[in-house]
C-alpha positions in Angstrom: 28.0 165.4 78.0 27.8 166.7 81.6 30.4 166.2 84.4 28.8 163.5 86.2 28.7 161.2 83.0 32.5 162.1 82.0 33.7 161.0 85.9 31.7 157.9 85.3 33.4 157.1 81.9 37.3 157.8 83.6 39.3 154.9 84.6 39.6 155.2 88.1 43.3 155.5 89.8 44.4 152.0 90.5 45.3 151.5 94.4 48.8 150.1 95.2 49.0 146.7 95.6 49.6 145.4 99.3 51.6 142.5 98.3 54.6 144.8 96.9 54.5 146.9 99.7 54.6 143.7 102.3 57.7 142.4 99.9 59.4 145.8 100.4 58.8 145.1 103.8 60.5 142.1 103.7 63.5 143.5 101.9 63.6 146.2 104.0 63.9 143.7 107.0 66.3 141.3 105.2 68.7 144.2 104.5 68.4 145.5 108.4 69.3 141.9 109.3 72.6 141.6 107.7 73.6 144.7 108.7 72.7 143.4 112.0 74.6 140.4 112.0 77.6 142.3 110.0 77.9 143.9 113.1 77.6 141.3 115.6 80.1 139.5 113.4 82.3 143.0 113.5 81.7 142.6 117.7 82.8 139.2 117.6 85.8 140.0 115.6 88.1 141.4 118.6 87.4 138.3 121.0 87.8 135.7 118.7 91.4 137.7 118.4 92.2 138.1 121.9 91.1 134.7 122.4 94.1 133.6 120.6 96.5 135.6 122.6 98.2 134.2 125.6 96.5 135.2 129.4 98.4 137.1 131.5 99.5 134.3 133.8 101.2 132.5 130.7 102.5 135.6 129.9 104.1 136.3 133.5 105.4 132.7 133.2 107.2 132.8 130.1 109.1 136.0 131.2 110.2 134.3 134.5 111.6 131.6 132.4 113.5 133.6 130.1 114.5 135.4 133.4 115.4 132.5 134.5 117.9 131.2 131.3 119.2 134.6 130.6 120.2 134.3 134.9 121.9 130.8 134.1 123.7 131.8 130.5 124.9 135.1 132.9 126.4 132.7 136.1 128.1 130.4 133.5 129.9 133.0 131.6 131.0 134.3 135.4 131.9 130.8 136.1 134.0 130.4 132.7 135.8 134.0 132.9 137.3 133.3 136.3 138.2 130.0 135.2 139.7 131.7 132.5 141.5 134.2 134.6 142.8 131.4 137.5 144.0 129.3 134.5 146.0 132.2 133.1 147.6 133.5 136.7 148.6 129.8 136.5 150.3 130.0 133.9 151.9 132.9 134.2 152.8 131.6 137.9 154.8 128.2 136.3 156.3 130.8 133.8 157.6 132.7 136.4 158.9 129.9 138.1 160.2 128.1 135.5 161.4 130.7 133.3 165.3 130.7 134.3 165.0 126.9 133.5 167.9 126.8 131.0 170.3 129.9 132.8 169.7 127.3 135.9 170.8 124.2 133.6 174.3 126.0 132.7 174.9 127.2 136.4 175.3 123.6 137.5 178.1 123.2 135.3 179.9 126.0 137.3 179.0 124.6 140.5 180.0 121.0 139.5 183.4 122.5 138.4 183.8 124.4 141.2 182.8 121.1 143.3 185.7 119.3 141.2 188.2 121.8 141.9 187.8 121.8 145.8 187.9 117.4 145.8 191.2 117.7 144.3 192.9 120.9 146.4 195.0 119.7 149.8 192.6 121.6 152.0 194.8 120.5 154.9 197.8 122.2 153.5 200.4 124.1 155.2 201.5 126.6 152.3 199.5 130.1 152.6 198.5 130.5 149.5 197.0 127.4 148.7 194.9 127.7 151.7 193.9 130.8 150.4 193.0 129.9 147.2 191.1 126.7 148.9 189.3 129.7 150.9 188.1 131.7 148.0 186.6 128.6 146.2 185.1 127.4 149.2 183.9 131.2 149.4 182.8 131.0 145.6 180.8 128.1 146.1 179.1 129.2 148.8 177.7 132.4 147.1 177.1 130.4 144.2 174.7 128.4 146.1 172.8 131.0 147.8 172.5 132.4 144.7 171.0 129.5 143.0 168.8 128.9 145.8 167.6 132.6 146.0 166.1 131.5 142.4 164.5 128.3 144.1 167.4 125.8 142.7 168.3 123.6 145.4 170.7 120.7 145.6 169.5 116.9 146.7 170.2 115.4 149.8 171.2 112.0 148.4 173.6 110.4 150.5 172.3 108.3 153.5 168.8 108.5 151.7 167.1 105.8 150.7 166.7 105.6 146.4 164.3 107.7 145.0 163.8 107.1 141.3 162.0 110.5 140.9 165.1 112.1 142.7 168.1 109.8 141.7 169.9 108.0 138.7 171.5 104.6 139.9 174.7 104.5 138.1 176.3 101.6 140.2 175.8 99.4 143.1 177.7 98.9 145.7 178.0 95.7 148.2 177.8 96.8 151.7 176.1 95.6 154.9 176.3 98.6 156.9 173.0 100.1 155.4 169.7 98.6 154.1 169.8 97.9 150.6 169.5 100.7 148.4 170.8 102.9 150.5 172.6 105.6 148.5 176.2 105.5 149.6 177.8 107.4 146.5 177.4 110.6 145.1 178.7 111.0 141.9 177.0 114.4 140.6 174.9 116.1 142.7 171.2 116.7 141.6 169.0 119.8 142.2 164.9 121.2 142.2 163.9 124.2 140.8 160.3 124.9 142.4 160.5 121.4 143.5 160.4 120.4 140.1 163.5 118.0 139.3 165.7 120.2 137.3 168.7 117.1 137.2 168.6 114.2 139.2 171.6 112.7 141.3 174.1 110.3 139.9 174.3 107.9 142.8 175.5 104.3 143.8 173.0 102.4 145.6 174.1 99.5 148.3 173.3 96.0 147.9 173.6 93.0 149.9 176.8 91.3 149.3 
């Protein structure tokens, strides 16, 4: 058999079908499209994330509001501390002023006894010994009054004053038309104040219309 006959009898190779090439192209294009879409989505994600964050103006306003609130809290704390300091100073001053209140009450009985002693003495006596005793008692009473006043303890002037329930304690009424009613005409026991606070009221008799 000749070579020409063999070539005629051998099957010719099949050419690739165009449909397969077109489908492969379509698949590659689809894959490329998916990659592009994924890249596009990945590129747009940060924009979506950034869109949820507040703007610079909003952040600045939030910072200003927080600073204003902290300043108000600071001023409030400073005011509270100042009030506490003033209250403590006031309480210390009150404690200092009235720390001797108990001692002062005890000393008032000493002053009362000295006044009673002088009232029973014959201050017009010509006896030198009696005059020396009277002068000594007067001197002691004067020094005691000065010491009491030095510590804020003052005697209440009651005689001839109008009755004051804040300073006087009326124990009797006396008919007297020489003075207006409710005028103090007798003083049975002297009253005292301690730094303008009543320590003991004066026991007095007040006038009334006859």
